[in-house]
N, CA, C and O of each residue as an XYZ file, in Angstrom:
868
protein
N     -92.413     27.127     25.905
C     -91.753     26.356     24.837
C     -90.233     26.484     24.929
O     -89.519     25.484     24.859
N     -89.741     27.713     25.085
C     -88.302     27.910     25.181
C     -87.746     27.297     26.461
O     -86.639     26.759     26.469
N     -88.527     27.383     27.554
C     -88.089     26.772     28.805
C     -87.942     25.262     28.647
O     -87.016     24.665     29.196
N     -88.850     24.648     27.899
C     -88.778     23.205     27.666
C     -87.544     22.854     26.831
O     -86.885     21.845     27.083
N     -87.239     23.682     25.850
C     -86.033     23.443     25.049
C     -84.777     23.553     25.913
O     -83.870     22.725     25.821
N     -84.740     24.589     26.754
C     -83.582     24.772     27.625
C     -83.427     23.600     28.585
O     -82.309     23.155     28.844
N     -84.519     23.105     29.103
C     -84.463     21.963     30.012
C     -83.954     20.715     29.282
O     -83.214     19.919     29.860
N     -84.344     20.545     28.031
C     -83.860     19.413     27.241
C     -82.351     19.514     27.039
O     -81.622     18.534     27.193
N     -81.899     20.710     26.694
C     -80.460     20.916     26.543
C     -79.724     20.656     27.852
O     -78.622     20.107     27.850
N     -80.334     21.050     28.970
C     -79.701     20.826     30.272
C     -79.558     19.341     30.556
O     -78.509     18.889     31.014
N     -80.597     18.594     30.287
C     -80.595     17.165     30.604
C     -79.730     16.364     29.642
O     -79.177     15.330     30.018
N     -79.610     16.825     28.424
C     -78.908     16.063     27.395
C     -77.822     16.936     26.766
O     -78.046     17.551     25.723
N     -76.659     16.991     27.391
C     -75.578     17.834     26.863
C     -75.211     17.527     25.411
O     -74.831     18.430     24.666
N     -75.320     16.266     25.006
C     -74.948     15.923     23.636
C     -75.905     16.554     22.631
O     -75.505     16.843     21.503
N     -77.157     16.774     23.016
C     -78.099     17.459     22.126
C     -77.706     18.920     21.969
O     -77.780     19.472     20.871
N     -77.294     19.540     23.054
C     -76.812     20.926     23.002
C     -75.533     21.006     22.174
O     -75.345     21.939     21.392
N     -74.664     20.028     22.353
C     -73.375     20.014     21.674
C     -73.511     19.766     20.176
O     -72.887     20.456     19.370
N     -74.321     18.787     19.804
C     -74.360     18.320     18.415
C     -75.710     18.463     17.734
O     -75.800     18.361     16.511
N     -76.777     18.703     18.524
C     -78.111     18.755     17.945
C     -78.670     17.368     17.697
O     -77.957     16.368     17.776
N     -79.957     17.326     17.398
C     -80.610     16.065     17.024
C     -81.835     16.375     16.177
O     -82.010     17.494     15.694
N     -82.679     15.358     16.007
C     -83.840     15.560     15.156
C     -84.847     16.525     15.765
O     -85.718     17.035     15.061
N     -84.738     16.783     17.075
C     -85.685     17.678     17.754
C     -85.174     19.116     17.868
O     -85.932     20.067     17.680
N     -83.900     19.263     18.174
C     -83.362     20.586     18.467
C     -82.054     20.814     17.709
O     -81.323     19.872     17.402
N     -81.781     22.077     17.416
C     -80.604     22.422     16.629
C     -79.341     22.422     17.491
O     -79.397     22.586     18.710
N     -78.242     22.240     16.846
C     -76.937     22.286     17.494
C     -76.656     23.701     17.995
O     -76.979     24.688     17.333
N     -76.037     23.778     19.195
C     -75.736     25.084     19.770
C     -74.242     25.373     19.896
O     -73.861     26.496     20.229
N     -73.400     24.392     19.640
C     -71.969     24.566     19.882
C     -71.214     24.720     18.561
O     -71.249     23.858     17.682
N     -70.530     25.865     18.467
C     -69.706     26.167     17.307
C     -68.313     26.545     17.789
O     -68.146     27.134     18.857
N     -67.324     26.197     16.990
C     -65.937     26.420     17.374
C     -65.251     27.320     16.357
O     -65.794     27.651     15.303
N     -64.046     27.696     16.720
C     -63.228     28.541     15.863
C     -62.018     27.752     15.415
O     -61.291     27.199     16.240
N     -61.796     27.695     14.110
C     -60.657     26.961     13.566
C     -59.535     27.956     13.302
O     -59.604     28.755     12.367
N     -58.486     27.897     14.148
C     -57.375     28.823     14.005
C     -56.595     28.607     12.720
O     -55.803     29.468     12.337
N     -56.797     27.478     12.040
C     -56.073     27.174     10.807
C     -56.880     27.497      9.555
O     -56.381     27.351      8.439
N     -58.110     27.931      9.732
C     -58.980     28.207      8.587
C     -59.670     29.553      8.794
O     -60.625     29.646      9.565
N     -59.197     30.587      8.116
C     -59.785     31.912      8.270
C     -60.855     32.211      7.227
O     -61.282     33.355      7.073
N     -61.291     31.159      6.504
C     -62.314     31.368      5.474
C     -63.718     31.418      6.069
O     -64.645     31.919      5.434
N     -63.879     30.891      7.306
C     -65.188     30.914      7.965
C     -65.014     31.413      9.385
O     -63.966     31.213      9.999
N     -66.061     32.074      9.914
C     -65.987     32.648     11.249
C     -66.141     31.585     12.324
O     -65.540     31.699     13.392
N     -66.934     30.556     12.060
C     -67.127     29.481     13.023
C     -67.502     28.200     12.298
O     -67.910     28.211     11.137
N     -67.349     27.098     13.018
C     -67.698     25.796     12.470
C     -68.495     25.013     13.502
O     -68.205     25.096     14.696
N     -69.504     24.245     13.061
C     -70.226     23.404     14.019
C     -69.304     22.340     14.608
O     -68.438     21.801     13.918
N     -69.503     22.044     15.893
C     -68.687     21.005     16.515
C     -68.901     19.700     15.753
O     -70.045     19.306     15.525
N     -67.835     19.029     15.360
C     -67.974     17.833     14.527
C     -68.637     16.678     15.264
O     -68.299     16.370     16.406
N     -69.572     16.058     14.595
C     -70.288     14.915     15.172
C     -69.560     13.641     14.777
O     -69.789     13.081     13.705
N     -68.675     13.193     15.667
C     -67.903     11.983     15.423
C     -68.214     10.960     16.523
O     -68.510     11.346     17.653
N     -68.150      9.673     16.208
C     -68.485      8.660     17.215
C     -67.676      8.795     18.501
O     -68.221      8.601     19.587
N     -66.373      9.126     18.403
C     -65.570      9.210     19.619
C     -65.994     10.396     20.484
O     -65.834     10.360     21.705
N     -66.533     11.448     19.859
C     -67.012     12.602     20.627
C     -68.195     12.181     21.499
O     -68.258     12.532     22.677
N     -69.117     11.437     20.925
C     -70.270     10.971     21.697
C     -69.833     10.033     22.827
O     -70.394     10.082     23.922
N     -68.848      9.188     22.572
C     -68.337      8.299     23.619
C     -67.687      9.095     24.745
O     -67.843      8.761     25.919
N     -66.960     10.149     24.383
C     -66.321     10.984     25.402
C     -67.356     11.694     26.264
O     -67.178     11.813     27.476
N     -68.430     12.163     25.652
C     -69.495     12.816     26.418
C     -70.137     11.823     27.381
O     -70.378     12.142     28.545
N     -70.409     10.623     26.891
C     -70.995      9.590     27.755
C     -70.081      9.289     28.941
O     -70.546      9.162     30.074
N     -68.787      9.177     28.677
C     -67.840      8.882     29.749
C     -67.760     10.040     30.727
O     -67.704      9.827     31.938
N     -67.755     11.261     30.215
C     -67.696     12.454     31.059
C     -68.898     12.513     32.001
O     -68.759     12.880     33.168
N     -70.055     12.157     31.502
C     -71.261     12.161     32.329
C     -71.233     11.061     33.384
O     -71.821     11.210     34.455
N     -70.554      9.963     33.085
C     -70.566      8.809     33.985
C     -69.478      8.860     35.046
O     -69.610      8.232     36.097
N     -68.404      9.599     34.785
C     -67.254      9.590     35.689
C     -66.826     11.010     36.022
O     -66.887     11.903     35.176
N     -66.387     11.215     37.276
C     -66.009     12.556     37.714
C     -64.514     12.743     37.920
O     -64.083     13.829     38.308
N     -63.719     11.720     37.673
C     -62.268     11.864     37.693
C     -61.729     11.200     36.447
O     -61.680      9.973     36.362
N     -61.318     12.012     35.469
C     -60.968     11.476     34.162
C     -59.599     11.962     33.711
O     -59.255     13.133     33.866
N     -58.827     11.041     33.151
C     -57.560     11.345     32.511
C     -57.727     11.104     31.023
O     -57.981      9.978     30.594
N     -57.586     12.159     30.240
C     -57.838     12.086     28.805
C     -56.502     12.170     28.062
O     -55.918     13.247     27.944
N     -56.031     11.039     27.569
C     -54.813     11.024     26.755
C     -55.212     11.335     25.315
O     -56.024     10.631     24.714
N     -54.630     12.393     24.776
C     -55.094     12.846     23.464
C     -53.958     12.896     22.454
O     -52.782     12.971     22.809
N     -54.345     12.852     21.188
C     -53.448     13.191     20.090
C     -53.934     14.508     19.505
O     -55.011     14.986     19.861
N     -53.168     15.081     18.634
C     -53.529     16.385     18.086
C     -54.760     16.281     17.190
O     -55.027     15.247     16.578
N     -55.496     17.381     17.136
C     -56.614     17.555     16.212
C     -57.839     16.702     16.515
O     -58.688     16.530     15.640
N     -57.958     16.159     17.736
C     -59.198     15.452     18.051
C     -60.165     16.359     18.802
O     -61.275     15.945     19.137
N     -59.745     17.599     19.068
C     -60.597     18.625     19.668
C     -61.002     18.301     21.099
O     -62.082     18.683     21.548
N     -60.128     17.592     21.813
C     -60.435     17.239     23.200
C     -60.539     18.482     24.081
O     -61.409     18.552     24.948
N     -59.668     19.456     23.870
C     -59.714     20.678     24.682
C     -60.970     21.476     24.389
O     -61.608     21.988     25.309
N     -61.334     21.589     23.117
C     -62.591     22.254     22.767
C     -63.781     21.540     23.404
O     -64.708     22.187     23.891
N     -63.755     20.214     23.399
C     -64.867     19.459     23.978
C     -64.979     19.720     25.472
O     -66.081     19.923     25.982
N     -63.842     19.718     26.188
C     -63.898     20.010     27.622
C     -64.381     21.430     27.879
O     -65.139     21.665     28.819
N     -63.951     22.376     27.057
C     -64.449     23.752     27.195
C     -65.965     23.772     27.060
O     -66.653     24.433     27.838
N     -66.485     23.050     26.077
C     -67.931     23.022     25.862
C     -68.656     22.371     27.034
O     -69.673     22.889     27.496
N     -68.146     21.248     27.518
C     -68.826     20.541     28.601
C     -68.783     21.323     29.909
O     -69.760     21.329     30.659
N     -67.670     21.977     30.188
C     -67.594     22.793     31.402
C     -68.449     24.043     31.276
O     -69.009     24.512     32.267
N     -68.558     24.589     30.067
C     -69.489     25.697     29.851
C     -70.917     25.242     30.087
O     -71.688     25.939     30.747
N     -71.280     24.085     29.559
C     -72.627     23.549     29.755
C     -72.917     23.386     31.237
O     -73.983     23.779     31.709
N     -71.969     22.804     31.978
C     -72.161     22.587     33.405
C     -72.353     23.899     34.152
O     -73.140     23.971     35.095
N     -71.635     24.937     33.732
C     -71.749     26.234     34.389
C     -73.031     26.944     33.999
O     -73.738     27.473     34.857
N     -73.331     26.959     32.728
C     -74.498     27.692     32.235
C     -75.802     27.107     32.750
O     -76.686     27.843     33.187
N     -75.923     25.803     32.703
C     -77.185     25.157     33.059
C     -77.226     24.688     34.506
O     -78.268     24.221     34.968
N     -76.122     24.801     35.229
C     -76.064     24.308     36.595
C     -76.522     25.321     37.621
O     -77.029     26.390     37.283
N     -76.335     24.967     38.880
C     -76.715     25.814     40.015
C     -75.526     25.951     40.953
O     -74.909     24.960     41.346
N     -75.216     27.182     41.301
C     -74.107     27.464     42.227
C     -72.803     26.829     41.739
O     -72.099     26.168     42.502
N     -72.501     27.032     40.494
C     -71.305     26.443     39.904
C     -70.110     27.379     40.027
O     -70.230     28.588     39.830
N     -68.960     26.808     40.354
C     -67.666     27.471     40.238
C     -66.723     26.469     39.600
O     -66.231     25.555     40.261
N     -66.475     26.645     38.316
C     -65.625     25.730     37.572
C     -64.323     26.419     37.186
O     -64.320     27.547     36.693
N     -63.212     25.715     37.420
C     -61.891     26.240     37.096
C     -61.366     25.628     35.801
O     -61.564     24.445     35.525
N     -60.696     26.459     35.019
C     -59.948     25.995     33.851
C     -58.486     26.330     34.105
O     -58.146     27.483     34.371
N     -57.632     25.333     34.025
C     -56.245     25.514     34.425
C     -55.286     25.090     33.326
O     -55.393     24.001     32.762
N     -54.347     25.984     33.038
C     -53.244     25.653     32.158
C     -51.952     26.068     32.854
O     -51.982     26.518     33.999
N     -50.824     25.921     32.173
C     -49.539     26.197     32.821
C     -49.432     27.665     33.229
O     -49.002     27.972     34.341
N     -49.821     28.568     32.334
C     -49.774     29.995     32.603
C     -51.177     30.578     32.612
O     -52.088     30.052     31.972
N     -51.338     31.672     33.345
C     -52.655     32.289     33.438
C     -53.186     32.713     32.077
O     -54.370     32.532     31.794
N     -52.325     33.277     31.227
C     -52.788     33.730     29.912
C     -53.229     32.569     29.029
O     -54.129     32.717     28.202
N     -52.590     31.408     29.207
C     -53.021     30.223     28.454
C     -54.378     29.730     28.956
O     -55.217     29.284     28.173
N     -54.580     29.815     30.263
C     -55.878     29.436     30.826
C     -56.968     30.371     30.322
O     -58.072     29.928     30.007
N     -56.663     31.663     30.245
C     -57.640     32.617     29.748
C     -57.965     32.368     28.274
O     -59.100     32.577     27.847
N     -56.979     31.926     27.500
C     -57.241     31.595     26.097
C     -58.273     30.476     25.992
O     -59.116     30.489     25.095
N     -58.209     29.507     26.907
C     -59.222     28.448     26.940
C     -60.578     29.010     27.350
O     -61.609     28.634     26.792
N     -60.571     29.907     28.322
C     -61.827     30.527     28.741
C     -62.438     31.332     27.605
O     -63.661     31.397     27.484
N     -61.613     31.939     26.781
C     -62.130     32.655     25.622
C     -62.805     31.703     24.638
O     -63.750     32.086     23.949
N     -62.321     30.467     24.574
C     -63.025     29.469     23.765
C     -64.428     29.224     24.330
O     -65.401     29.126     23.583
N     -64.514     29.127     25.652
C     -65.831     28.964     26.285
C     -66.739     30.137     25.934
O     -67.915     29.955     25.619
N     -66.188     31.318     25.992
C     -66.964     32.509     25.676
C     -67.371     32.524     24.203
O     -68.473     32.959     23.869
N     -66.492     32.056     23.326
C     -66.830     31.957     21.909
C     -68.029     31.039     21.708
O     -68.959     31.365     20.969
N     -67.996     29.882     22.377
C     -69.128     28.957     22.283
C     -70.392     29.617     22.819
O     -71.454     29.548     22.201
N     -70.261     30.260     23.979
C     -71.422     30.919     24.576
C     -72.029     31.937     23.615
O     -73.244     31.952     23.417
N     -71.204     32.778     23.025
C     -71.700     33.862     22.180
C     -72.371     33.359     20.912
O     -73.192     34.069     20.332
N     -72.042     32.150     20.469
C     -72.614     31.638     19.221
C     -73.824     30.735     19.439
O     -74.268     30.060     18.510
N     -74.351     30.720     20.641
C     -75.638     30.065     20.872
C     -76.775     30.958     20.355
O     -76.576     32.138     20.069
N     -77.955     30.372     20.243
C     -79.130     31.160     19.876
C     -79.347     32.283     20.885
O     -79.046     32.134     22.069
N     -79.869     33.400     20.407
C     -80.052     34.557     21.275
C     -80.973     34.260     22.446
O     -80.759     34.779     23.541
N     -81.988     33.442     22.239
C     -82.928     33.169     23.331
C     -82.244     32.436     24.491
O     -82.612     32.625     25.651
N     -81.248     31.599     24.174
C     -80.500     30.930     25.230
C     -79.629     31.924     25.993
O     -79.522     31.853     27.218
N     -79.015     32.841     25.273
C     -78.191     33.857     25.936
C     -79.051     34.802     26.772
O     -78.611     35.291     27.812
N     -80.263     35.054     26.323
C     -81.167     35.882     27.127
C     -81.591     35.148     28.399
O     -81.770     35.763     29.450
N     -81.747     33.840     28.294
C     -82.168     33.046     29.440
C     -81.023     32.832     30.427
O     -81.238     32.697     31.632
N     -79.793     32.806     29.888
C     -78.608     32.600     30.719
C     -77.579     33.688     30.409
O     -76.561     33.412     29.773
N     -77.834     34.908     30.848
C     -76.911     36.004     30.526
C     -75.547     35.817     31.189
O     -75.448     35.358     32.327
N     -74.510     36.181     30.456
C     -73.143     36.021     30.961
C     -72.276     37.172     30.482
O     -72.549     37.795     29.456
N     -71.226     37.441     31.247
C     -70.266     38.484     30.897
C     -68.855     37.936     31.053
O     -68.519     37.299     32.052
N     -68.031     38.205     30.027
C     -66.632     37.784     30.064
C     -65.735     38.962     30.431
O     -65.917     40.072     29.930
N     -64.780     38.712     31.297
C     -63.655     39.603     31.527
C     -62.429     38.717     31.690
O     -62.559     37.497     31.790
N     -61.259     39.302     31.718
C     -60.036     38.508     31.748
C     -60.076     37.478     32.882
O     -60.191     37.828     34.056
N     -59.979     36.200     32.501
C     -59.960     35.055     33.431
C     -61.290     34.804     34.136
O     -61.340     34.008     35.075
N     -62.350     35.451     33.715
C     -63.660     35.263     34.353
C     -64.768     35.206     33.300
O     -64.812     36.019     32.377
N     -65.654     34.233     33.460
C     -66.904     34.189     32.697
C     -68.017     33.979     33.716
O     -68.164     32.892     34.275
N     -68.798     35.030     33.952
C     -69.799     35.036     35.017
C     -71.199     34.985     34.449
O     -71.537     35.717     33.518
N     -72.020     34.101     35.028
C     -73.415     33.962     34.632
C     -74.313     34.590     35.690
O     -74.064     34.468     36.889
N     -75.359     35.260     35.224
C     -76.276     35.964     36.106
C     -77.704     35.487     35.864
O     -78.004     34.880     34.836
N     -78.564     35.765     36.810
C     -79.979     35.475     36.634
C     -80.611     36.568     35.774
O     -80.288     37.743     35.947
N     -81.496     36.208     34.857
C     -82.099     37.226     33.983
C     -82.806     38.331     34.752
O     -82.875     39.468     34.284
N     -83.336     38.005     35.934
C     -84.107     38.992     36.704
C     -83.218     39.928     37.525
O     -83.719     40.880     38.124
N     -81.901     39.672     37.561
C     -81.009     40.523     38.342
C     -80.792     41.852     37.631
O     -80.195     41.897     36.555
N     -81.272     42.922     38.227
C     -81.080     44.243     37.633
C     -79.653     44.748     37.835
O     -79.089     45.404     36.960
N     -79.077     44.438     38.990
C     -77.701     44.819     39.287
C     -76.841     43.560     39.292
O     -77.045     42.659     40.105
N     -75.883     43.510     38.380
C     -75.063     42.307     38.247
C     -73.784     42.450     39.066
O     -72.697     42.669     38.530
N     -73.948     42.321     40.378
C     -72.795     42.426     41.251
C     -72.369     41.076     41.827
O     -71.230     40.924     42.270
N     -73.277     40.094     41.825
C     -72.955     38.759     42.327
C     -73.361     37.734     41.271
O     -74.538     37.606     40.937
N     -72.375     37.006     40.752
C     -72.667     36.007     39.721
C     -73.299     34.766     40.336
O     -72.931     34.349     41.435
N     -74.253     34.182     39.617
C     -74.884     32.944     40.071
C     -73.992     31.740     39.816
O     -73.915     30.832     40.644
N     -73.322     31.731     38.678
C     -72.406     30.660     38.297
C     -71.169     31.288     37.680
O     -71.248     32.327     37.025
N     -70.006     30.637     37.898
C     -68.753     31.261     37.478
C     -67.788     30.249     36.870
O     -67.723     29.090     37.277
N     -67.042     30.734     35.879
C     -65.894     30.009     35.347
C     -64.677     30.905     35.525
O     -64.692     32.076     35.148
N     -63.613     30.334     36.110
C     -62.384     31.084     36.338
C     -61.227     30.384     35.642
O     -61.111     29.160     35.686
N     -60.382     31.164     35.006
C     -59.149     30.656     34.425
C     -58.012     30.900     35.415
O     -57.818     32.024     35.876
N     -57.263     29.848     35.740
C     -56.225     29.957     36.760
C     -54.938     29.311     36.261
O     -54.978     28.430     35.402
N     -53.790     29.747     36.798
C     -52.525     29.112     36.432
C     -52.343     27.796     37.176
O     -53.136     27.454     38.054
N     -51.298     27.065     36.820
C     -51.015     25.769     37.438
C     -50.782     25.905     38.942
O     -50.491     26.986     39.454
N     -50.918     24.778     39.626
C     -50.659     24.750     41.055
C     -51.925     24.689     41.880
O     -53.034     24.804     41.359
N     -51.741     24.506     43.177
C     -52.888     24.288     44.058
C     -53.327     25.488     44.860
O     -54.293     25.388     45.616
N     -52.651     26.638     44.726
C     -52.936     27.776     45.595
C     -54.391     28.233     45.504
O     -55.070     28.350     46.524
N     -54.871     28.490     44.286
C     -56.248     28.965     44.116
C     -57.238     27.880     44.509
O     -58.274     28.172     45.106
N     -56.935     26.649     44.184
C     -57.847     25.540     44.475
C     -58.072     25.362     45.964
O     -59.172     25.016     46.397
N     -57.031     25.597     46.744
C     -57.173     25.440     48.195
C     -57.995     26.556     48.825
O     -58.480     26.403     49.946
N     -58.158     27.659     48.138
C     -58.855     28.814     48.697
C     -60.346     28.818     48.427
O     -61.082     29.606     49.021
N     -60.806     27.936     47.527
C     -62.206     27.980     47.119
C     -62.803     26.572     47.077
O     -62.092     25.593     46.851
N     -64.097     26.488     47.294
C     -64.829     25.243     47.128
C     -65.377     25.214     45.711
O     -66.348     25.904     45.400
N     -64.764     24.426     44.864
C     -65.097     24.436     43.442
C     -66.025     23.290     43.068
O     -66.178     22.316     43.806
N     -66.638     23.439     41.897
C     -67.493     22.385     41.344
C     -66.725     21.467     40.417
O     -66.997     20.268     40.353
N     -65.755     22.035     39.690
C     -65.012     21.235     38.741
C     -63.701     21.889     38.364
O     -63.518     23.096     38.525
N     -62.789     21.068     37.856
C     -61.472     21.529     37.443
C     -61.101     20.845     36.139
O     -60.989     19.620     36.081
N     -60.912     21.632     35.102
C     -60.432     21.136     33.814
C     -58.986     21.591     33.657
O     -58.703     22.786     33.574
N     -58.076     20.620     33.617
C     -56.653     20.895     33.459
C     -56.257     20.529     32.032
O     -56.424     19.387     31.603
N     -55.732     21.508     31.307
C     -55.351     21.272     29.912
C     -53.846     21.089     29.801
O     -53.069     21.796     30.443
N     -53.448     20.124     28.973
C     -52.037     19.775     28.787
C     -51.346     19.584     30.143
O     -50.312     20.185     30.436
N     -51.965     18.723     30.954
C     -51.479     18.494     32.298
C     -50.081     17.919     32.356
O     -49.348     18.185     33.309
N     -49.691     17.135     31.360
C     -48.367     16.517     31.381
C     -47.254     17.547     31.302
O     -46.112     17.252     31.652
N     -47.572     18.756     30.844
C     -46.563     19.792     30.677
C     -46.615     20.833     31.802
O     -46.000     21.895     31.706
N     -47.364     20.511     32.874
C     -47.435     21.395     34.025
C     -46.581     20.820     35.163
O     -46.931     19.784     35.729
N     -45.478     21.473     35.501
C     -44.635     20.962     36.588
C     -45.364     20.828     37.919
O     -44.990     20.006     38.756
N     -46.409     21.640     38.114
C     -47.141     21.608     39.384
C     -48.429     20.784     39.313
O     -49.331     20.970     40.130
N     -48.516     19.879     38.345
C     -49.744     19.089     38.199
C     -50.062     18.312     39.470
O     -51.219     18.264     39.889
N     -49.064     17.708     40.082
C     -49.315     16.925     41.291
C     -49.904     17.794     42.396
O     -50.797     17.350     43.118
N     -49.419     19.020     42.540
C     -49.968     19.931     43.533
C     -51.434     20.244     43.240
O     -52.251     20.323     44.157
N     -51.761     20.421     41.962
C     -53.152     20.699     41.591
C     -54.065     19.522     41.927
O     -55.153     19.704     42.472
N     -53.609     18.313     41.595
C     -54.425     17.124     41.848
C     -54.634     16.926     43.345
O     -55.735     16.585     43.777
N     -53.607     17.133     44.121
C     -53.745     16.972     45.570
C     -54.681     18.033     46.142
O     -55.505     17.735     47.007
N     -54.556     19.263     45.664
C     -55.419     20.336     46.164
C     -56.871     20.123     45.765
O     -57.773     20.661     46.409
N     -57.114     19.341     44.704
C     -58.469     19.100     44.229
C     -59.174     17.951     44.949
O     -60.360     17.720     44.711
N     -58.475     17.228     45.823
C     -59.072     16.067     46.474
C     -60.321     16.411     47.303
O     -61.305     15.676     47.222
N     -60.326     17.496     48.095
C     -61.570     17.835     48.817
C     -62.741     18.106     47.888
O     -63.884     17.783     48.215
N     -62.461     18.701     46.726
C     -63.510     18.945     45.751
C     -64.084     17.630     45.237
O     -65.301     17.495     45.111
N     -63.235     16.674     44.943
C     -63.702     15.374     44.470
C     -64.528     14.672     45.546
O     -65.575     14.096     45.251
N     -64.057     14.722     46.792
C     -64.791     14.082     47.879
C     -66.144     14.728     48.103
O     -67.080     14.071     48.559
N     -66.255     16.000     47.788
C     -67.512     16.715     47.965
C     -68.468     16.591     46.795
O     -69.533     17.207     46.794
N     -68.095     15.792     45.789
C     -68.984     15.591     44.648
C     -68.593     16.363     43.405
O     -69.314     16.329     42.409
N     -67.452     17.068     43.441
C     -66.975     17.790     42.270
C     -66.297     16.872     41.275
O     -66.311     15.651     41.431
N     -65.702     17.466     40.247
C     -65.098     16.671     39.202
C     -63.748     17.255     38.791
O     -63.492     18.445     38.973
N     -62.879     16.389     38.227
C     -61.596     16.788     37.689
C     -61.384     16.079     36.357
O     -61.574     14.867     36.249
N     -60.991     16.839     35.357
C     -60.654     16.284     34.048
C     -59.283     16.805     33.641
O     -59.066     18.014     33.565
N     -58.364     15.889     33.379
C     -57.024     16.258     32.944
C     -56.853     15.784     31.501
O     -56.939     14.592     31.207
N     -56.614     16.732     30.621
C     -56.412     16.442     29.202
C     -54.952     16.696     28.863
O     -54.395     17.717     29.268
N     -54.323     15.789     28.130
C     -52.935     16.051     27.750
C     -52.485     15.130     26.626
O     -52.938     13.993     26.495
N     -51.584     15.662     25.827
C     -50.816     14.821     24.930
C     -49.676     14.190     25.723
O     -49.447     14.544     26.879
N     -48.975     13.268     25.106
C     -48.020     12.439     25.834
C     -46.760     13.201     26.222
O     -46.233     14.001     25.449
N     -46.291     12.937     27.427
C     -45.034     13.485     27.938
C     -44.713     12.734     29.226
O     -45.583     12.601     30.087
N     -43.483     12.239     29.380
C     -43.125     11.545     30.619
C     -43.300     12.449     31.833
O     -43.053     13.654     31.765
N     -43.729     11.853     32.945
C     -43.897     12.640     34.161
C     -45.091     12.173     34.972
O     -45.512     11.019     34.881
N     -45.630     13.089     35.768
C     -46.685     12.742     36.716
C     -47.977     12.329     36.007
O     -48.666     11.417     36.464
N     -48.308     12.985     34.905
C     -49.513     12.602     34.170
C     -49.397     11.167     33.663
O     -50.361     10.404     33.733
N     -48.235     10.801     33.158
C     -48.011      9.431     32.708
C     -48.191      8.447     33.859
O     -48.793      7.388     33.685
N     -47.669      8.794     35.034
C     -47.816      7.920     36.197
C     -49.284      7.770     36.584
O     -49.726      6.675     36.931
N     -50.047      8.873     36.527
C     -51.473      8.793     36.829
C     -52.181      7.853     35.867
O     -53.008      7.038     36.273
N     -51.850      7.975     34.599
C     -52.501      7.117     33.601
C     -52.169      5.640     33.813
O     -52.963      4.762     33.475
N     -50.991      5.379     34.375
C     -50.588      4.005     34.656
C     -51.083      3.529     36.023
O     -50.871      2.378     36.404
N     -51.746      4.431     36.757
C     -52.209      4.068     38.093
C     -51.116      4.080     39.140
O     -51.257      3.460     40.195
N     -50.021      4.783     38.858
C     -48.876      4.767     39.746
C     -48.663      6.107     40.464
O     -47.834      6.193     41.370
N     -49.399      7.143     40.073
C     -49.200      8.458     40.667
C     -49.997      8.636     41.939
O     -51.170      8.269     41.994
N     -49.378      9.193     42.960
C     -50.061      9.471     44.220
C     -50.944     10.705     44.065
O     -50.560     11.668     43.400
N     -52.120     10.678     44.674
C     -53.042     11.812     44.624
C     -53.228     12.457     45.979
O     -53.960     13.441     46.083
N     -52.601     11.949     47.015
C     -52.733     12.504     48.363
C     -51.343     12.795     48.932
O     -51.226     13.270     50.062
């Protein structure tokens, strides 16, 4: 029964994210502006469902955002889903500085920790600075992770050293090395991986990409 539920969540990320008439919602967030509650369910808004549909349909996405639409939280949730339920995953989360990237990874860990216990037992994971590693339940010694999320700073250095599954770049318009990251991610895209760049508005390379004018090679 639990295996069937997990498979449903795997196949339908929006059910895991928001719940439905069959299964309960598994994604909860932390509101840094409201200390009256420890967590809040991810809001079920029409644009959120559209973003999930688009994310599933396309593997190279530029997300122009305004404040308070929770686009970064949504990408954290979707990349966590891809890592937790996937196979041989290595997903990168990138911000301008390493500590900012780790703050995003901590959001992923927050979501992970607030799932039902049976899901965490089925997909055990451990967080350390800049790393969220998933293991197989049957592994007695956790020395090699089955699936991994890494938080990395801007630029292409780390990307060129590893064959990744996906790259989520947050506030890309404010990263001076965004172009280097996008170019370094091209082999990953050609191999079937994905790239998502989320940002509020700022003149520069991200703006050129959104206009179809930025070079990616």
